[in-house]
N, C-alpha and C positions, 0 to 999 in steps of 0.2 A: 114506535121503538119500545121494545120491552126491556132489553138489557144489552149494553154495549160497552166494550173495553176498547179504548182508543189510544194507540201508540204508547203503550205502557212500558216504562223503564223502572227497574228496581235494582238498587245497588246495596251490597253489604260491604261497607268500606270500599276497597278498590275492586271488589268482585262485582261484575255486572251479571245479575242472575236472569232478569227479564230484559229483552232487548227489542223493544218496540212491538209488543204483543197487541194485536187488534183482533177482535172477534165480535160477532153480533148474534145474539140468541133469540130465537123465536119463542113466543109464549106457548106454554102447554106442550113443549117438546122435551124429549130426553136427549141430552147431548153428552157424548163421552169424550173426555180429554185423555189422549194417549201420549205416551212418551217414556223414554228410559229414565232410570233413576238420575236425579240431578238435572233434569231438563227444565224444571221450574214449575211443575204442576201444583205442588202443595204451596209453594210461594205465592202463586197466582191466587189460590183460594184464600190465603191469609191476608192478601191485599184487599180482595173483594170484601172480606169480613171485617176489615178495619184494624187487624192486628199489626200489619206492616203498612207503612206509608210509601208511595211511589216517589222516585226521584223526579219523574215527569210523566205526562200522559193523564188520562182521565177515565173514570168509570161512571156510567150512567144507568140508573134504574128507573124506568118509567118517567123519563124526562127530569129526574132529580140527580144531580151530581153527588156521588157518595164517597169519592176517594179521599176526601179530607175529613170525613165524619168519624166520630168514635163508634166503637163496635155496637154499643147498646142502641144507638139511634138507627144503625143499619138493620139490626134485628127488628126494631119497631116498624121500619118501613116494609118489612116482609121478606127478609133474607135470613135463612138459618143454615147452619152447617152441621153435618154429621162428621165429626173429626176422625182421623185415622187412629187406630189403636184402641177403640172402645173406651174412650175417656169418660168413664162414669164417676159419680161421687160414690166411691166404693164402700164407704162406711154407712151410706144411707140406704134405706129400703127402696124397692122398686117404685112404690107410691111416692116417696119423697123425691126421687129423681125426676119423676114426671112433674111434680109440683115445681121443681127448680126450672124445668123447661118453660114454665109459664111465669117466671119471676117478674117480667116486665108488664104482665097483664093485670087488669083489674076485673073485679067481678068474680067472687069466690064460687057462686053457684054455677056460672058458665064454665069455669075452670074444672070444677068437679064433674060436670057433664062431659067435658072433653076427655077427662081421665077415664071415665067409664067407657067412652067411645074407643079409647085406645085399648082398653081391656077386651072390647068386642073384636077389634081388628087384630090384636095379638093375644089370643086366649091364654097362652102360657104365662104372660105377664099378670093377667088377672088372677090366675091360680097362685102366683108367687108374689103378689103385691106387697106382702109384709116381710118378705125375705130381704136380707142384705144383698145388694147388687153384686158384691164380690163373690158371692156363693153361686151365682148363676153359671150355666155353661157358656162357652164362647158364643154359640149361636143365640142363646137367650140374651146375653149382654148386648150383642149387635142389634137385636130387635128393640131392646130398651133404649139404646143410643138413638135409633131412628125415631122411636115413639117420643122420646124427650124433645128432639128437634121439632117434631110436628106440633108439639104443645104451644109453640110460639105462633102457630097458624101461618106458616110462610107461603108466599107466592112463588118464591125461588128457593130451591133446596140444593145446597152443595154437599156432595157425598164423596168423601175421601177414602178410597179403598174399603168399601163396605164388605167385601168378600174376603178380606185378608185373613189368612189362618183358619178358614172355615172348611169343613168337609164338603165334598161335592153335593151331598144331599141338602145341606144347609145353604150352600151357594144358590141352589135352585129356588129355595124358599125366599132368599133375599131378592133374587131376580123377580119373583112374583110380587113381592111387597113393593119394589120400586115401580113396577108396571102399574100396580093398583094405585099407588100414590099419584102417579102421573095421570092416570085415567080420571082421578077425582079433580083434576084441574091444576095441579102443581107442576111448574116447570122444574126440570132437574138438570144439573150439570154434575156428571159423574167422572171422577178420577178412578181408573181401574186398570190393574195389570192383567186381570183375567180377560183376555181378548174374547173368548167365547161368550162370556157374560156381557161384556161391553157392547160388542158388535151385535149380539143377539137381541138386545132390547132398545138400542139407541136409534134415534132418527138421524142425527148428525154426528160426525166425528171430526174432532180438531186434533191435530198431531203437533205436539210441541217438541222441538229439537234444538238443544243448546240455547234455550231461552227465547226462541222464535217460533211462530206458527209455521210449520213446514208446508202443510197443506190442509185443506178442509174438503170434506166429501160427505155425501149421503152414506149412511151406514150400509145400506143395501148394495152399494157399489164397491164395498171394500171387504174382502175376505181376509182371514188370518194369513193366508199365503201371500196375498197381495200386499198386506201391511208389512210383512217381513221383507218382501222383495223391495218395496219402495224405501224402507228405512235402512235396512242393513246391506242391501245390494245396490242401492242407488237407482233402482229401476223405475 
């Protein structure tokens, strides 16, 4: 078992946000989590990352239970998140943001080698490594957020709306980056409203509806039309 969420409930006061969510993720696959706003996608990510604690249920990563762990220990185990909204350290340089991605790691020489590897993977970041991150374009900022997450050397990468607010051309670049990261051996769970992007690169699709997993399917078996039919028309 690589990663498993078992009967997860999350409450905010009297509001029940997640209502018995269960899913199992295969290693080295791209998994897309679909659902309307308010269905619980981002909440699930924050519970996995240790930001929120569940009311009940459990989360397992490689036979280790993580749902009661603090966030930094979860990162140390090999889970990182690309947060929604390009949440950079905006007053820091590109290089400094990458250093922050490795803040739990030891070994300065290896960290520096990995930063150089990020500049090879994302050449625009190498060219702008001394620039303040707030001055980057939207697409460049998204690449930096992804590169910063990779600096923790995750085995499981959670990506929350990586294509949000980007032009179609940059969305294509992001899709290529996600595929490349997966091909290097990293398992990915992707929250994405862009159906064409999500269904185009995913192996598996999980659909959240009103805090529950409505259905699970192979991405190849679900078109944009079929998704709309099943969710909005009850087909």
